[in-house]
C-alpha positions as CSV (number, residue, x, y, z in Angstrom):
1,M,-28.1,1.7,23.5
2,S,-26.7,0.7,20.2
3,S,-25.6,-2.9,19.6
4,V,-22.6,-1.8,17.5
5,L,-20.5,1.3,18.5
6,V,-18.7,3.4,16.1
7,R,-15.8,5.4,17.3
8,K,-13.6,7.4,14.9
9,E,-10.3,8.4,16.0
10,G,-8.3,10.4,13.3
11,A,-8.1,8.0,10.3
12,A,-9.1,5.0,12.1
13,A,-12.8,3.8,12.7
14,W,-13.4,1.4,15.7
15,L,-16.4,-0.9,15.3
16,T,-17.4,-2.7,18.6
17,L,-20.0,-5.5,19.0
18,N,-21.8,-4.2,22.0
19,R,-24.2,-6.7,23.6
20,P,-21.8,-7.9,26.5
21,E,-24.5,-9.0,28.5
22,A,-25.5,-11.6,25.7
23,G,-21.9,-12.5,24.8
24,N,-22.2,-10.0,21.9
25,A,-24.7,-12.5,20.3
26,V,-25.8,-11.6,16.8
27,N,-29.4,-10.8,16.6
28,P,-31.3,-8.9,13.8
29,A,-30.6,-5.5,15.4
30,M,-27.1,-6.1,15.7
31,A,-26.8,-7.5,12.1
32,R,-28.4,-4.5,10.8
33,E,-26.4,-2.1,12.8
34,L,-23.1,-3.7,11.7
35,A,-24.3,-3.7,8.1
36,E,-25.1,0.2,8.5
37,A,-21.9,0.8,10.3
38,A,-19.8,-0.9,7.8
39,R,-21.1,0.9,5.1
40,E,-20.6,4.2,6.9
41,V,-16.8,3.8,7.5
42,A,-16.5,2.0,4.0
43,D,-17.8,5.2,2.3
44,D,-16.0,7.8,4.7
45,P,-12.8,8.8,2.7
46,A,-11.3,10.2,6.1
47,I,-11.1,6.6,7.4
48,R,-8.0,4.7,6.3
49,C,-8.2,1.6,8.6
50,V,-11.2,-0.2,10.4
51,V,-10.9,-2.1,13.4
52,L,-13.6,-4.4,14.7
53,T,-13.7,-6.1,18.2
54,G,-16.1,-6.9,21.0
55,A,-17.3,-5.4,24.2
56,G,-16.8,-7.1,27.3
57,R,-15.3,-10.5,28.2
58,L,-16.2,-12.2,25.0
59,F,-15.8,-11.5,21.4
60,C,-18.8,-12.9,19.9
61,V,-20.8,-16.3,20.8
62,G,-22.5,-16.3,17.4
63,G,-26.1,-16.2,16.5
64,D,-28.6,-15.3,19.2
65,V,-30.0,-18.8,19.9
66,A,-32.7,-17.5,22.1
67,A,-34.2,-15.5,19.4
68,M,-33.8,-18.3,17.0
69,A,-36.0,-20.4,19.5
70,A,-38.4,-17.6,19.9
71,A,-39.0,-17.6,16.0
72,G,-40.5,-21.1,16.4
73,S,-41.9,-22.4,13.2
74,E,-40.6,-19.1,11.4
75,A,-37.2,-20.2,12.2
76,G,-36.3,-20.7,8.6
77,P,-37.2,-17.2,7.2
78,F,-35.8,-15.7,10.4
79,L,-32.3,-17.3,9.8
80,R,-32.4,-16.4,6.2
81,D,-32.9,-12.9,7.0
82,L,-30.3,-12.8,9.8
83,A,-27.9,-14.5,7.5
84,D,-28.4,-12.2,4.6
85,T,-28.1,-9.0,6.9
86,L,-25.0,-10.3,8.5
87,H,-23.6,-11.4,5.0
88,S,-24.2,-7.7,3.6
89,A,-22.0,-6.3,6.7
90,I,-19.3,-9.1,5.8
91,V,-19.3,-8.2,2.0
92,T,-18.9,-4.6,2.8
93,L,-16.3,-5.1,5.2
94,T,-14.4,-7.6,2.8
95,E,-14.8,-5.2,-0.3
96,M,-13.9,-1.9,1.1
97,A,-10.9,-0.1,-0.2
98,K,-9.3,-0.1,3.2
99,P,-7.7,-2.7,5.6
100,L,-9.7,-4.5,8.2
101,V,-8.0,-5.3,11.7
102,V,-10.0,-7.7,13.9
103,L,-9.3,-7.9,17.7
104,V,-10.5,-11.2,19.1
105,N,-10.7,-10.0,22.7
106,G,-12.2,-13.2,24.1
107,P,-14.0,-16.4,23.1
108,A,-15.4,-16.6,19.5
109,A,-18.0,-19.2,18.4
110,G,-20.4,-19.6,15.4
111,A,-20.9,-16.4,13.5
112,G,-18.3,-14.8,16.0
113,L,-15.7,-17.2,14.7
114,S,-16.6,-15.9,11.0
115,L,-16.2,-12.5,12.2
116,G,-13.2,-13.2,14.1
117,I,-11.0,-14.4,11.2
118,L,-12.5,-11.8,8.8
119,G,-9.6,-9.2,9.1
120,D,-6.6,-8.7,6.8
121,V,-4.8,-8.7,10.2
122,V,-6.3,-10.7,13.2
123,L,-4.9,-10.2,16.6
124,A,-6.3,-12.7,19.2
125,A,-5.9,-12.4,23.0
126,R,-4.4,-15.3,24.8
127,S,-7.7,-15.8,26.6
128,A,-9.5,-16.3,23.2
129,H,-10.5,-19.5,21.9
130,F,-12.6,-20.4,18.6
131,T,-15.5,-23.0,18.2
132,A,-17.4,-23.4,15.0
133,A,-20.4,-24.4,17.2
134,Y,-23.0,-24.7,14.4
135,T,-23.5,-28.5,14.4
136,G,-24.0,-28.5,18.0
137,V,-27.3,-26.7,17.6
138,G,-28.2,-28.5,14.4
139,L,-27.1,-25.8,11.9
140,S,-24.8,-25.4,9.1
141,P,-22.3,-22.5,8.9
142,D,-22.9,-18.8,7.7
143,G,-20.8,-15.7,8.0
144,G,-18.5,-16.9,5.2
145,M,-16.9,-19.6,7.5
146,S,-17.1,-22.5,5.1
147,W,-15.5,-20.3,2.3
148,L,-12.7,-18.5,4.4
149,L,-11.7,-21.2,6.9
150,P,-10.4,-23.7,4.4
151,R,-8.5,-21.1,2.6
152,L,-6.8,-20.1,6.0
153,V,-6.1,-23.5,7.3
154,G,-6.7,-26.0,4.6
155,L,-9.7,-28.2,3.9
156,R,-8.6,-31.1,6.2
157,R,-8.2,-28.8,9.4
158,A,-11.3,-26.9,8.4
159,Q,-13.4,-30.0,8.3
160,A,-12.3,-31.0,11.8
161,I,-12.9,-27.6,13.2
162,I,-16.5,-27.4,11.6
163,L,-17.7,-30.9,11.8
164,S,-16.4,-31.9,15.2
165,N,-16.6,-28.6,17.0
166,E,-12.9,-28.8,17.9
167,R,-12.1,-25.9,20.3
168,I,-8.9,-24.0,19.0
169,S,-7.1,-22.0,21.4
170,A,-5.5,-18.6,20.5
171,E,-1.8,-20.1,20.6
172,Q,-3.2,-22.9,18.3
173,A,-5.0,-20.5,15.9
174,E,-1.9,-18.6,15.4
175,R,-0.1,-21.9,14.7
176,I,-2.3,-23.1,12.0
177,G,-2.9,-19.7,10.5
178,M,-6.5,-18.8,11.7
179,V,-5.1,-15.5,13.2
180,T,-2.1,-13.6,12.3
181,R,-0.7,-13.2,16.0
182,M,-1.6,-14.0,19.6
183,V,-1.0,-11.2,22.2
184,E,-1.3,-10.9,25.7
185,D,-4.8,-9.7,27.0
186,D,-3.4,-6.6,28.6
187,D,-1.3,-5.8,25.4
188,L,-4.2,-6.2,22.9
189,L,-5.3,-2.6,22.8
190,S,-1.8,-1.2,22.5
191,E,-0.9,-3.6,19.9
192,A,-4.0,-2.7,17.9
193,E,-3.4,1.0,18.1
194,A,0.3,0.6,17.0
195,L,-1.1,-1.6,14.0
196,A,-3.6,0.7,13.0
197,A,-1.1,3.6,12.9
198,R,1.1,1.5,10.5
199,L,-1.8,0.8,8.2
200,I,-3.1,4.5,8.2
201,A,0.6,5.5,7.1
202,A,0.5,2.9,4.2
203,P,-0.9,3.7,0.8
204,T,-4.7,3.0,1.5
205,A,-5.7,2.7,-2.3
206,V,-3.0,0.1,-3.1
207,L,-4.1,-1.9,0.2
208,G,-7.6,-1.9,-1.1
209,A,-6.4,-3.0,-4.7
210,A,-4.4,-5.8,-3.0
211,R,-7.4,-7.1,-1.0
212,R,-9.5,-7.3,-4.0
213,L,-6.8,-9.2,-6.0
214,M,-6.4,-11.8,-3.0
215,I,-10.2,-12.3,-2.8
216,D,-10.4,-12.6,-6.6
217,S,-7.6,-15.1,-6.9
218,A,-9.7,-17.7,-5.1
219,T,-11.9,-18.2,-8.3
220,A,-9.7,-17.0,-11.0
221,S,-7.5,-19.0,-13.4
222,L,-3.8,-18.0,-13.3
223,P,-3.7,-16.3,-16.7
224,D,-6.8,-14.3,-16.0
225,H,-5.5,-13.3,-12.6
226,L,-2.0,-12.3,-14.1
227,D,-4.0,-10.1,-16.6
228,R,-5.8,-8.7,-13.6
229,E,-2.7,-8.0,-11.6
230,A,-1.2,-6.3,-14.8
231,R,-4.2,-4.0,-15.2
232,T,-4.3,-3.2,-11.4
233,I,-0.6,-2.2,-11.0
234,A,-0.7,-0.2,-14.4
235,H,-3.6,1.6,-12.8
236,A,-1.9,2.1,-9.4
237,G,1.3,3.6,-11.3
238,T,-0.9,6.5,-12.6
239,Q,-2.1,7.4,-9.0
240,P,-0.8,9.9,-6.5
241,E,0.2,7.1,-4.1
242,A,2.6,5.5,-6.4
243,R,4.1,9.0,-7.5
244,E,4.7,9.8,-3.8
245,G,6.0,6.4,-3.1
246,I,8.5,6.3,-6.1
247,A,9.6,9.9,-5.3
248,A,10.2,9.0,-1.9
249,F,12.4,6.1,-2.7
250,V,14.5,7.9,-5.4
251,E,15.0,10.7,-2.8
252,R,15.6,8.3,0.1
253,R,13.0,9.7,2.3
254,K,9.9,8.3,4.0
255,P,6.7,8.5,1.8
256,D,3.8,10.7,3.0
257,F,0.8,8.5,1.7
258,K,-1.7,10.4,3.8
259,G,-0.9,13.4,1.8
260,A,-1.0,11.8,-1.5
């Protein structure tokens, strides 16, 4: 059975971490399958929105600690390969020219926290909670946690979460900006479907450009970034999405970006 399920419904692709019996722990097979699935949906022009979630009661407990223990004296090379493979999936999901929605359907720890906060929009079930967990097993973060978390919640709060393994409830995660919104468990799927429908109807290429601008802003000077914004909006203005959006505004109608 695949450890990452790929389901395409219309213009949405749903990726589901699928090792529920192991808390969706990330082992080499899952990391590899997630990287392959990410490339597949990123490269599919028919897909306009990607949703990532977990099967079962948990979202993802992080890396497979049992597999790490089994690696014994080769734990170092094992962890490097596992991290590199997972990171290739994260880079693809981050850089693809379409939005990513993450549904945190239950507890998320370690690399599960990293994946759980990765989306452009993150919906967390009320039953979800977040724990960095790495230092509890003598490891440092991976999955982009130490890059993204300080940008979401600030350095001081990220230090507390990562260094002390502070558990963050879904309600608290919404309050401090780790997730976009907390929803009731029974409403998670319907909320996600409605959100995906709105994103599918949006101008996908422009959303992709906005994603790249926000990521690039972390390492750019203001003058350089302003130039990048100017170049990006000028290019967008020549594309079918802008022609449709501007025409719809002038004609006082709803734009049809899917047909653009």
